[in-house]
C-alpha positions in Angstrom: 115.4 103.7 125.6 113.5 103.3 129.0 110.3 101.5 129.1 108.7 104.3 129.7 109.8 105.9 126.5 109.1 102.7 124.4 105.3 103.1 126.1 105.3 106.5 125.2 106.4 105.7 121.5 103.3 103.2 121.3 100.9 105.6 122.1 100.7 105.2 126.1 102.1 108.0 128.1 103.1 106.9 132.0 103.7 110.0 133.0 100.5 111.5 131.7 98.8 108.8 133.6 100.6 109.3 136.9 100.0 113.6 136.2 96.5 113.0 136.1 96.1 110.9 139.0 98.1 113.6 141.0 95.7 115.9 139.7 92.6 114.2 141.0 93.2 113.0 144.2 92.1 115.9 146.3 88.4 116.2 144.9 88.3 111.8 145.8 89.5 112.3 148.9 87.1 114.9 149.8 84.3 112.3 149.2 86.0 110.0 151.5 84.0 109.6 155.1 85.0 107.2 158.0 83.5 103.7 156.3 86.4 104.7 153.4 89.2 102.7 154.3 91.7 102.5 151.4 93.2 105.6 150.0 93.6 106.8 146.3 95.8 104.5 144.3 95.1 101.4 146.4 94.2 98.1 144.2 91.0 97.9 145.5 88.4 100.0 147.4 87.3 99.0 150.7 83.8 100.8 152.1 82.9 99.4 155.6 79.0 98.4 156.2 77.9 100.0 159.2 74.3 101.0 160.9 72.5 98.4 158.5 69.1 98.6 158.0 67.0 95.6 159.0 67.3 93.3 156.1 69.5 95.0 154.0 69.8 95.2 150.4 72.9 96.0 148.0 71.8 98.1 145.1 73.7 98.6 142.4 73.7 100.4 138.5 76.4 100.5 135.8 75.4 103.3 133.1 77.6 105.9 131.0 76.7 109.2 129.0 76.5 108.3 125.7 77.6 110.8 122.9 77.3 113.3 125.0 80.5 113.4 126.2 81.6 114.2 122.2 79.3 117.4 122.5 81.5 118.2 125.5 84.6 117.4 124.0 84.0 119.8 121.4 82.9 122.6 123.4 86.2 121.6 125.9 83.5 121.8 128.7 84.1 118.4 130.5 83.4 118.9 134.1 79.4 118.4 133.8 79.9 115.2 132.4 81.3 113.9 136.1 78.3 115.0 137.4 75.5 113.3 134.6 77.7 110.2 134.7 77.4 110.0 138.9 73.8 111.6 138.9 72.4 109.4 136.3 73.8 106.1 138.0 72.0 107.3 141.4 68.7 107.9 140.3 68.7 104.5 138.9 68.9 103.1 142.2 67.0 105.8 143.5 63.9 104.5 142.2 64.3 101.5 144.6 64.7 103.7 147.3 68.6 103.1 147.8 70.6 105.3 149.0 74.2 105.6 147.5 77.0 104.3 149.1 79.8 104.7 147.1 80.7 105.4 143.1 83.2 103.9 140.9 84.5 105.2 137.5 86.2 104.5 134.3 87.5 106.8 131.8 89.3 105.8 128.3 90.7 108.0 125.3 92.6 107.0 122.6 95.1 109.9 123.9 94.8 111.0 127.9 94.3 114.7 128.6 95.4 114.9 132.0 93.5 118.6 132.6 90.1 117.1 131.1 90.3 113.9 133.0 90.9 115.4 136.0 88.0 117.9 135.2 85.4 115.3 134.7 86.5 113.0 137.7 86.5 117.2 139.9 82.6 116.7 138.6 82.5 113.0 139.7 83.5 114.3 143.2 81.3 117.2 143.4 78.1 115.1 142.3 79.4 112.4 145.2 79.9 114.9 147.8 76.7 116.6 147.0 75.0 113.3 147.4 76.6 111.7 150.3 78.4 109.3 148.6 82.1 108.3 147.9 84.0 108.3 144.9 85.7 105.2 146.1 88.0 104.3 143.0 88.2 104.0 139.5 90.0 103.8 136.4 92.0 105.7 133.7 92.8 103.8 130.1 94.9 105.4 127.8 94.1 102.7 124.5 96.1 104.2 121.1 93.9 102.3 118.2 91.0 101.1 120.1 89.6 104.7 120.3 90.1 107.4 117.6 92.4 110.4 118.1 90.5 112.6 120.1 87.8 109.9 121.4 86.9 110.0 124.8 84.2 107.8 127.1 83.2 108.2 130.4 81.3 105.4 132.3 80.5 104.6 136.2 78.9 101.9 138.6 76.9 103.4 141.9 76.4 100.7 145.0 73.9 101.5 147.3 72.0 100.6 150.3 68.5 100.1 150.7 65.9 98.2 153.7 64.1 95.4 151.6 60.8 96.0 153.6 61.0 98.8 152.0 61.7 98.6 148.1 60.2 100.2 145.2 58.3 100.1 143.1 54.9 98.7 145.6 53.3 97.6 142.9 50.7 95.4 144.8 49.7 99.1 146.2 48.9 100.9 143.0 45.6 101.7 141.7 43.7 103.2 139.1 43.4 106.9 140.2 46.7 106.8 141.3 48.9 110.0 140.4 51.8 110.5 138.5 53.9 113.4 140.1 56.4 114.9 137.7 59.9 116.3 138.8 61.8 118.6 136.3 64.7 117.5 134.8 67.7 120.1 134.4 68.0 119.5 130.0 68.0 116.4 127.9 70.1 114.7 130.7 72.0 112.5 129.2 70.0 110.8 126.9 69.2 111.4 122.8 72.5 112.7 122.3 73.7 110.9 119.1 70.0 112.4 117.5 70.6 115.9 119.1 74.4 116.2 117.9 72.8 115.3 114.2 69.8 118.2 114.9 72.4 120.7 115.9 75.4 120.2 113.5 74.4 123.2 111.8 73.4 125.3 114.2 75.1 128.6 116.4 75.7 127.0 119.9 75.6 130.7 121.2 72.4 131.1 120.3 69.8 131.9 123.2 66.8 130.6 123.6 63.3 132.1 125.1 64.6 131.3 128.7 67.7 133.1 128.6 70.2 129.6 128.4 72.3 129.4 125.4 72.1 126.4 123.1 75.1 124.8 124.1 74.4 126.1 128.2 71.0 123.9 127.7 72.4 120.9 126.4 75.4 120.4 128.5 73.2 121.2 131.9 74.2 118.3 133.9 71.9 115.3 135.1 69.8 116.1 137.8 70.1 113.8 141.0 67.0 113.6 142.7 68.2 112.1 146.0 67.4 115.6 148.0 64.2 116.1 146.1 62.8 112.3 147.1 63.9 113.0 150.7 61.8 116.0 150.8 58.7 114.2 149.6 59.2 111.5 152.0 59.5 113.5 154.9 56.3 115.8 154.0 54.4 112.6 154.5 53.8 111.9 150.9 53.7 108.1 150.2 56.0 107.1 147.5 54.5 104.2 145.2 56.9 103.8 142.5 59.4 105.9 140.9 60.3 105.8 136.9 64.0 107.7 135.9 62.7 109.2 133.0 65.8 108.1 130.2 66.4 106.7 127.3 62.7 105.6 125.8 61.2 108.6 127.4 58.0 108.2 129.0 56.4 105.6 126.7 59.6 102.5 127.5 60.4 103.9 131.5 57.0 104.0 133.2 55.8 100.3 132.3 58.8 99.3 133.6 57.4 100.1 137.7 53.5 99.0 136.9 52.1 96.0 137.6 50.3 94.7 134.3 47.0 95.5 135.0 47.5 99.1 135.1 48.6 101.8 132.7 49.9 105.3 132.7 47.8 108.4 131.1 50.3 111.5 130.4 48.3 114.6 130.2 50.7 117.1 128.0 48.9 120.0 128.7 49.8 119.7 132.4 53.3 121.3 131.6 55.0 123.0 129.0 57.9 121.4 127.3 61.4 124.1 128.2 62.4 125.7 124.9 64.9 123.4 124.3 62.9 120.5 124.0 60.4 122.3 122.0 63.4 123.5 119.4 65.0 120.2 119.0 61.4 118.8 118.3 61.3 121.4 115.2 64.4 121.5 113.9 64.6 117.2 113.9 61.3 117.4 112.2 60.1 114.4 114.7 56.6 114.3 115.6 55.5 115.5 119.7 54.8 111.9 120.4 58.3 110.8 119.0 59.8 113.5 121.2 58.2 111.9 124.3 59.6 108.7 123.7 63.5 110.1 122.8 63.4 113.2 125.5 62.3 113.6 129.1 60.5 116.3 127.8 61.5 118.8 131.1 60.4 115.7 133.9 63.4 113.6 134.8 61.2 111.8 137.6 57.5 110.2 137.4 56.5 109.6 141.1 53.5 107.4 141.6 51.7 108.7 144.9 47.8 108.1 145.9 45.1 110.2 144.9 44.8 112.9 147.6 48.5 113.6 148.1 48.8 116.1 145.4 48.0 118.8 147.5 51.1 119.1 149.6 53.3 118.2 146.7 54.0 122.0 145.1 54.4 123.4 148.7 57.2 120.9 149.8 58.8 121.1 145.6 57.5 124.0 144.0 58.3 122.9 140.4 56.6 119.5 140.6 53.7 118.9 139.0 51.0 116.6 138.4 51.8 115.2 134.7 49.2 112.1 134.5 47.3 109.2 136.5 47.1 105.6 136.3 44.1 103.8 134.7 43.1 100.2 134.3 45.1 98.8 130.7 43.5 97.9 127.8 45.2 95.1 126.4 44.5 97.0 122.7 46.0 100.2 124.0 50.0 100.8 124.8 50.8 100.6 128.8 51.6 104.5 128.2 48.9 106.9 126.7 50.3 110.3 125.8 47.2 112.7 125.3 46.5 116.5 125.9 44.2 116.3 128.2 43.1 120.5 128.2 
């Protein structure tokens, strides 16, 4: 018995791992720019730092897709998961006004399915190319005994670049009356899926929602990347004083992360209609609307703090954007984020 045969008998198939790498090479190489100095398969990725701004700052973020990956596995729809992990990480450094340089991924499973892994990586590569980011490297691990049969996990790290004088949030510039500009999400993104899976466990995922999407399509829509939208706002001269990525914890947990202690946020739920998938999830789960705004993004994936008076230009730049609230003085007896219907 050869070494490879013994390893295979223990649950790890080296040949399948090598086949997986071969299947993803073209997609990974397609993201490489002249700054990438090492090919796929090198021990470490190499990225040349060029054209640095004054006071260069590296920004980095690591995250996972959570249990959305389990829903994707059940439906055999893998490519969107690749978009999810890249875009989630990019948004997390975008809110500090950093732009992505390169991305690294980690995929682990009890047993590797080369086609599934390659599909995830192809999705990552597509998302990286759209954001001008190199997929610099990663790791694919087959770990029988650690992951259950059929279990699959995806994580990633992005490294980006910012100018120190241009970092967000600009808390010293924020003041009562500043507005919150909401940028629409593509769905639940990558948050709340343990609750979502429990909520839809006995429901027909092929059923149509009010907007014509199937429930499966609405739940597996990839996490949206906001680099282009933010660049468009800046190009139009709309000042941004801060950005919040509305992820796990919704508005109540994410907006306070960018606000000074003297200010609170007032969210007007009448300013936009939550998409059908959120309305259904709220109804089916039995949670109150207030709870829903802490679990889900409710149709808004980014909240940007802009000065009062700048709101008139935003709809022309981004037609889907909405003024969803404002900053108010913070009271010690009230929460930092107040969800209310101001209609």
